[in-house]
N, C-alpha and C positions, 0 to 999 in steps of 0.2 A: 663528570655528570653521568649518572646511570643511563643506560639505553632505555628509551621510552617505548617499551614493548607491551603487548597485551598481558603476557604473564606477569610482568613487573607491576602493571596497573592492578591486576588481581591480587598479587601478594601484598601490595601496599594497602589495599582496601581491607583485606583480611586482618592485617596488623592493626589498622585503625578501628575496624568495626567487627571484632571477632564474634560477638554475641548477637549482632543484628541478624534479622532474617533476610536471607538473600532471595529465597524463592518459596512461594506457597504453591503446593500442588495438591489436587484433590485425590485422596486415596481412601478407600473404604467409606465413601460417602461424606467425607469432611476434608477441609483444607488442612494439610499438615505442613509445618515449617521445616526448612533446612537452613541453618545459619551459615554465615560466611566461613567460620572455622570448620564446620562439618563438610561444607562443599570442598574446602581445600583438601581434606583427607581423601575425598572421593576422586578429585581431579588428579592428585599426585599418584594414587594407586592406579587409576585408569591410564594415565600417561605412561607410567612405568610398565604397565601391562602391554601397552602398544609397542613400547621399545623392546620388550621381550619377544614380540612377534616380528621384530625386524624393522619397524617403522623408525625412520631417522631424519636427520637434517635435510631439508629440501624436498623430501618425498611428498607426494600428494595423496590425501585421503578424502574420500567423499563422505558427506553426512546427509542422510535422507531420513528425516523423521519429523513427526508432528512436534509442535512446541511443547516442551516439558522440561523437567529438571535435568534429565539425561542428555538433552540437547546441549545445554551449557556445559555439563561434565564432558561430553564428547568433544565439543570444539576446543575447550581449554585443554583437554587431554592431548589432542592433536598438536596444538600450539606448544605446549610444554615439552613435547617430545622433539620439537624443532621442525616438525613437518608443517605442511600447508593445507588448510582446510578448503575443500571444494563443496560449499553448501548447495544442495540441489532441492528444489521445491518438490514436495510430495505430489503436487499437481502435474508434474511431468509424467504423463501416462503413456505417451507415444514411445515405444521401446527404441525406435531409431533415434529420437531426440536424447533419450537417456544414454544410450550407447555412445552417441557422439560426444557428450560431455565427459563421460568417463574415459573414453579413448583419447580425446583431444588433450585432456589435462594429464593423461598418463597416470591415473590413480593406481596405487599399489594396494590400497585397502579401502573398503567401504564399510561405514557404520550405518546401520539401518534399523528402523523399528520393525517389529514383526509384521505389521500391516504392509510394509514396503518391501519385505524380503523377497517376495515372489518375483518382483521386477528384476532384481539382481540375478536370481537363479536363471531367468530366461535369457539374459544377455551375457553372462560372464563367460560362457563357453567360447565366445568370440572376442574376448578381451584378455590376451596373454599376459599383460602387465598386472592385471587385478589378481593378486595372490591370496587375499583373505577377506572374508566378510565377518563383521561383528554384529550380532543381532542383540538389540537392547532389551529384548524380552525373551521368555522361553521360546525355544525353536520348535516349530511344527515341521516335521519331516514330510517330504512328498509321499504320496500314497505308495505303499509297498516297500518303503525304505526306512531305515532306523537312524536315530540320532546316536552318534558315537564320538569319541575323542573330544568331549566337551562341546560338541556341536553336531551339525549335520555334515558328516564327512570330515576330511582333514583340512578343508579350507573354509570352514564356517564354525564360529565359536560364539558363545553367549557373552554378554557383558559381564555377567557374574564370574565367568571363567577368566576374563581379562583382568578383572579386579583381583581375583585370587593370585594370578600370575604376577600382577603388579606388587602385591604385598610381599611375595617371595623375592622379587627383584630388588625391592628397597632394603631388604635385610642385609644384602651383601654388596649392593651396587648403588648406594645412596649418593655418593659423590658423582658417579657417572650421570645419574638422573639430574642432579642439580646443575651440572655443567651443561647439560643439553639446553636448558632454558636460560641459564645465566649468560651463556655465550651468544645468545641471539642478538642481532643488530636491529636497530629500528628500521633500517632499509631492507631487511629481509621480508620476503613475501609472507603474508599471513593468510590471505584468501585469494581464490580465483572464483569470481562470481560471474555466472553466465547470464547474458542478456536473454530476452525472450525469443530472439531469433525470428521475428515476424516477417522479415523480408529476405533473409539469407540464413546461413548457418549462424548459430549463436556465437557471440564474441565473449571471450573470457576476460573479465576485467580484473587486473592484478592490483590488489590493495595491500600495501605494506603495513607493518606494525605501526609505523609513524603516521601513515595515512589515517589509521583509526584513532590513535591516541591524540593526534592533532585535532581531528574532527570532534572527538569527545570534549576536548577543552573548548573548542569553538562553540559547540552546542550548549554546553553548560554556561558559557558566558552570555548566551542569548536567553536561555530559559532556566530559571532557578529550579533545582531539584534537591530539596533538603533530605537528610537521611531518614526522616520519618515517613517519606512518601512510599505509597504502594501503587503500582500500575499493573492492571490486568492486560497482558500482551495478547491482543486479539488478532493482530496481523501476523502473517507467516513469519516465523523467526529467521528464516534464511534471507528474507528481503532486507535490503540495506537500511531502510527506515527503521524497522523494528530492531534490527541488529545493533545499529549504533545508538539510536535515540532511546531504544528500550533497554536491551541487555547491558551494553557497556556503559552508557551514561548513568544508568541506575547503579551499576557496580562501582563506578567511579565516585558516586555520591554516598555509598553505604546504604542505599535505599533498597526496596524490595520489589521483585516482580512476581506476578502470579500467572499461572497457565490456565487456559480454558479447559474445562472438563471434557476429555475426549469421548465422543460418541462412537458408535459402530460405523457411522457414515459421516461424510462431511456435513450433510444437512442436519444430522442429529447434533453434531458439535456446534454448529451455528445456533441451533435452538437452545443450547445450554448457556449462551452468552448472557442474556438478560439476568438469569438466576445467578450466574457467577459474578456479575457486576454487583448485585445486591449482597452476595456473600463476602466478597473481598473488599468492598467499599473503597474503590481506588481514589487517589487524589488527582491523577491525570490519566488520560487515555490517548493513545495514538490511533488516528483514524485516517480513512481515505474517503473521498466524496461519496462513493457508492454506499459505504457503510453509514456515513452521516445521514444520507437520504433515508436509509432503512430505519434508523433511529427516529428520524422526524416522522415518518409515516406511522410508526408504531405509537408515537406520542399522540399524533392527531387522531388515530383510530381510537385510542383510549379516551380522548376528550369527546369524540363524536358519540361514543357509546354511553356517555353520561347525559345525553339529551341535548336538544337544540338550544336551550337557554345557556347551558354551560359552554357549548360550542361557540355561541355568539359572544359570550363574555370573554372567552379565551381569544377569539379573533380581535376583539376590541382592545384587549390588554396587550396583545402582540404589536398592534399598530401603534399604540401609545408608547410602548417600550422602545420600539424602533426609532420613533421620533426623539425620544429622550436620550437614547444612547448615541444617536448619530453614527459617526464612524469610529467610535470608541475613544480616540484621543481627545475628542471634543464633547464627551458625554456630559450632559447637564450644564453646559456653559450658558452664560447670559440669562435670559428670561426663562430658559428651560429648567433652571434650578427650582423654580416654583412648582414644577411637576413632580419633584422627588417624593413628597408625602403620598400622592396617589399611586406612584410607581411602587412604593413600599407596600401599599394595600394589595395591589395586584400580585406582588411577589408573595405575600403571606397567604393569600387565598388560593393562588393557582400555581405559580412557578415553583415555590418551595416543595409542593407535593410531587411535582415531576422530578425534582432533584433527589427526593427520597428514593425514587425508583432506580437512581444511579448510585445508591449507597449512602447518599447524604454528605459525602466528603469530597465529591468531585469538584475541583477548582477550575479546570479547563481541559479542553482537548487540544492536541496539536494535529493539524491535518496536513497530509502530503500526498504524493503520488499523482496528483492531477489538479487542475484548477478547481477551486472551491467557490461556488457562486456566492456573491455578496449577500443575496437574500437568505441563503442557508446560514451564513455567518451571523446575520442579524437575528435569525430565529433563535439560535443557541445563545447568543449574547443576551437576548431578552430573558431567557430562562435563568440567567445567572451562571451559566456554565459555558463561557466563550469557547468557540472553536476557532483557534488561531491558525491561519494559513501559513505554511512554510514552503520552501522551495529547495529542491536538490536533485541530484541524480547519482546513480551508483558510482559513476566515474569520479565523483567528488566525495565519496565515502559516507553519507551522501549530502550532508547538510550544507547549504550555501547561505540561506537567509531564513528568518522566521519572525512572526509576531509573537508577543508574549505579554504577560501581565505587566512587565516593566515598560514596554513600548509597543503600541499596536495602532494600526490604521486598517479598518475593515475594507476589504476589496484588494488590499495589497498582499504581497508575500513577505512583508516585514523588512527589517533592516538586515544588511549583510553582516555576517558573523565577523567579529574581530579576528584578524589574522588572514582574512581572505580579501584579495584585491578583485574588484569587479569593474568591468568596462562594458559599455554598449557601443558596438561597432556597426558601421554601415556596410554595404556590399563591397566597398573598396577597402575595407579595413580601417577606416578613419573613425576615431572616437567621437561619439555624439554627445551633445549637451543634455542636461536634465530635461525630461519631457519628450525627448525624441526616441522613437522606437527603432531598435536594431537587434543584432545578435548579442546574446549574453556570453561574455567570455570571462573566465576567472583564473586566478593564480593563487596558490597557497600550498601548505604542506599536506593538505588533504587530497590533493589531485593525484589520481592513480599513476602507477608506474608505466602503464600501457596495457595493450591487449595481448594476451598469451598467444604466442606463435602467430602473430598477425601484425607485422611491422607496417604494412601498408595502411591498415585502418588506424594504427597508432599515430602515424605521421599526419593523417588527415585531421585528427582532432587535437593533437598536442603539437603546438608550434611555439618555439622559443619559451617554453615553460608555461604557456597559457593553454587552458582547456577551452576549446570552442564547443559550446554546449549544444548548438543546433536549435536553441530556444529563442523566441522573440520576447523582448521586454523593454522596459524603460525605467529610469529612476526619477522620482519626483524631487522637488527642491528640498524636501525634508529628509531625503535619503532612503525613502521606502521604495522597494522594488515591486514593479508590476509585471507579472509574467503573462504573456498573451497566448502562448501555445508553441507547438513544434513547427519549425520552418518547413519540414517535409510534408506536413499535413495541411498546408495552406490551401485555401480556395484560390484558384488563379483564373481570372476572367479571360475572355477572348482578347481583351485589350491589354492584358498583362498585369492588371491591378491585382493585388493580393490581399487576403484577409484570413484571419485565424478562425477556423470553424468552431473550436472548443467554446469560445465565448458565447456564440449564438446558441449552440447546442445546450450548454448549461442553463442559459437564460430560459429557453423554451421548456425544458423538462422541469425546471424549478417552478415556473409559473403555471404549469398545466397539471391539472388533476388527471387528465386523460392520456397524456403522453409519457410513457415510461422511459424510452430511449429514442434518440434520433441521431442519424449520421448524415451530415451534408456532404455532397459530392459535386465537384466542378473541376474537371481536368481541361482547362482552357477552352471551355465550351461557352456558347452564347448565354446560357443560364444555369443556375444551380438546381440540383434535384436532391431528394432526401429519401432515405430508408427509415421508416418510422415503426417503432414497436409500441402499440397502445397499452395502457393499463386496462386490461380486459374487464376486471371487476368493476372499476369505476365507470367504464364505458357502458357496460350492461346495466349498471345502476341508473345511469343517466337516461338510458332508453326506457327502462321500466317506469321511471317517473313520468315519461311521456306516453306511457301505454303502448310502447312499440316493442317489436321482437326482431332480432337479427335474421331470423329465418324468412322474413318477408322483404320484398324489394323496398318498401317504405322504411323499414327498420334499418336496412343496410345503408340506404342513402342518408338517413338521419345520423347514423353513427359516423359515417365518413364526413358529413358536414360539420359535426361536432369537432372532429380532429382538424378539419380545415380552418374552423373558426379560431382554434387555439393558436394556429400559426398566423392567421390574419390579424390577430390582436397586436402583432408587432409591426404591421404595415401602417401607412399613413392613416390617421384617424382612429387607430386602435388604441386601447388603453395602455399598451406598452410601446407605442410608437416612439422612435427616436433613440432607442437604446443602441442601435447599430444601423449601418446603411441597409436600406430595404432591398437593395439589389442582390444581396447575398441570401435572402430568404428563398426557399425552394419554390420553383414554378410548377413542379410536378412531384408527386409523392407516391412511393410504394409502401403499402401497409404490410407488415410482416406478421406471420402467425407464430413465430418463435423469437424469443429475445436473444440478445448477445450475451453469452455466458462463458464461464471458464470451461464448462463441460464440452461445449461445441467449439472451443478454442478461438472464440471471437472476442473474448476478454482475456487480458493477461492476468498475472497473479496479483497485481494491484488494482484489478477491475477496470483498467482502461481499455478502450476499444482498440482492437488490432485491425487498423483500417485496411491494410493491404489484403489480409485474409477475407475481410468482409466484402471488399470490392470483388475479389476473385470468386467468392462463393455466390454473390448475388449479381454477377456481371450481366446475366440475361435480363434480369429485372431492371437494372440500371439502364441498359440499352433501350428497353421498352419506354422508359421515362422520357426519352428524347423523341418519341413519336407523337403525332398530333392527338391520338386517342388518349394519351396519358395526361394531357393538360387538365382534364376534368378529373378531380379526385375520385368521382363516382364512375370509375371505369371497370370493366368486367373482372380484371385480376383482383382489384381491391374488394369488389363485391364478394368474390368467391372466398377470399381470406376471412373477411368479417363474418360471413354466414356461418363459419365453423367455430366461432369464438365460444359459444356456450357448450360445445362438445368437449372442450379442453379444460373446463373448470371442474 
């Protein structure tokens, strides 16, 4: 049996689907295709060019680029040469963080887009192992210096030069090139993927070729992906979710991926997404909760702009659809089937129009990266484009479970993929029955080989072939997995009781028009407190409707009471009471003037809160929340923050 490597997966797909489009990329104002056979020519030439530069079996090469055709060409080029790719997010802006990843992995070569090349120039003088940089676009030389020898200096070349060298290499050394990838073993390392390093130095997750190919098989068993599918890959391509479920699962199916039109800045690129969705008309999209919320807000804004009558009808239709759909698996059962004709009317009048803005072919989303609130799932399910929650982590390459059109239960993370064993263990390591909550542990061919140069951390999570995920969850009697959050982020009361904050945070932000972000905090203290980021526009709109201004004491108090009321809705007697124990709701709140973002490093690349950094950054304000003054939300610190809201819009 042939070794199940990523180059072999790619070669098999090229043979099966030579004329299919592999990638759509916007060039010259329109999306242009590259077929599987055309990509094979590029990959072979690029890999051979890398070999001519000295890259070989087991060497590490970094890839730092925005998502694009050349990202796929570069990674496959590295793998075909026999080397190991170290994908690094373009959002790693701290030069110390970048240097750590390059030095720790021992990269001999870096492949970068022109937009990222300046970072490498700033750190390479202190990286003796980094011998060469390949720039995927034309090279801009630093001021006062010239481009020479196919690049800037002797250690920087363009991708076009690598392709030229590769073409020459293949004329005389074709067999050497073929031997490089045909001799790869499925146990060989394919990637070293670095964690976000939120509490210590990042850990390099070693994923083998078989880790990936196994997880592709597991993912495709969960979610169908026919060869006619197109997916616009919105998430960072270096991230495990987009990497496996986007790039390689699509390649394994003969399907097509499309890249987002790159803007001059990150925000410009993000603004291109809605138009790119309409242009590429995807059949599926990969998402994370933060992105899903943005989609929802844009939809609701569009509805609101059509006037109060349409907005009221839309709200009524959503409520009706949520009741009809239930948890998905029990959609329209029993007497609810009588509601199907009216649901069809709502769909024709409202929901179908929204689907057109997603290109008209979108069948479903797959959500990962963090917990996806059930109300958000019900919203998209009502629109006829379900957002199915999945679960995984990079150490598992990354997919462990997912809902899909074949089987789903809203609120869950779906069924465990075939080929993966999953257990729920208590603190003593005993397996728990269905319905009981404990740590999720898994075993399968998708589980990482370990952490690069970190045997201690590897031993902590890999025990007797099982991966201890550090996540809390339970399985129901139907085999659906419910993930409750990270064990390390648990709220721990002074009496030792524990609860996951993510469930509460998601519920509050999803239910509230005024609360954009909230982080609960309780480190074995008598009560829980919260850092709260308001939706400033919505809050100011609410005040304006009351004839109030945040510059006045009355307006400040009214704004803070509005926020307080959103949290109180989950207490006894409130409209959301009973969703979780009220003891974990915050007794004191600090209102923040700035949100948690990637730019301030308080969100990671999948837009999850980096709790350790948030606590460190806001430690003074957290300490204040445990003083008597802070018990009333209308305290001086919150007044001062709220009074400045209109200045920042």
